[in-house]
N, C-alpha and C positions, 0 to 999 in steps of 0.2 A: 521428533521434529519433522515437519513437512515443508516443502518449498512450493509456493503457488505463485503463478504469474497472472497479473491483471493488466489489461489494456486500460490506459488512461487517455482517452481521445481528446480531452480538453486541457491537457498540460501544454502550456505555451512557452515556458522558459525554464532555465536552470533554477530559478528561485522557486518555481512550482515544485520541482523535484525535491529541493531541500525542505519545503513545507511538508511534503508527503513523507519524507524520510524522518521528520520529527515525530511522526506517529509512533516510532520505535520507543520513544520515552513515555508514551501515554497508554499504550495498549499492553496489558499484562499477557505474557505468554509469547511475545514477539522476541525473537533472537536477533534478527537483522532485517532491514528494509533497504533495498537498492532501487532507486527510481531513475529512469533514463528519459530525459526530455527528448533526445534524438530518436529513440525507439518508441516513445509514447507508451511506456510500460513501467510497471513496478513489480519487483520480485520480493515476496515476503517469506521469510523463514520463521516458522512459528510452531508452538506446541499445540497440536490440535485438541488436546485434552483441556486446555485453558481458554482457547479462542476459536471462534468459528469463522468461516468464510463470510457469513452474513454480517458478523460484527466488524470485520475489516472493511467491507463495502460501506457499512453505515458510518464508520469513522472517516473514511475517505470522503463520503458525501458531506459530512460536517465541515470538512476543510474546503468544500466548494467544487469538488471534482466527481466525475463518474468513474467507477471501477467496474470493469467487465472481466469476469474470470475467463481465462484462456484454457 
């Protein structure tokens, strides 16, 4: 498992954070997602053998947000 932080500059409210955390249910290999509207970031704990950083960024983009690896 690896933990990766992504800046989400266009997250505007706590509902945005909940929407991003819902990716936990759809991305295989994700153990946990914690999104913070106040810090404009999302921390993803995932199995790097099942999921790539690029796949996470693409999934976030499908939700309507930009993810920038930190």
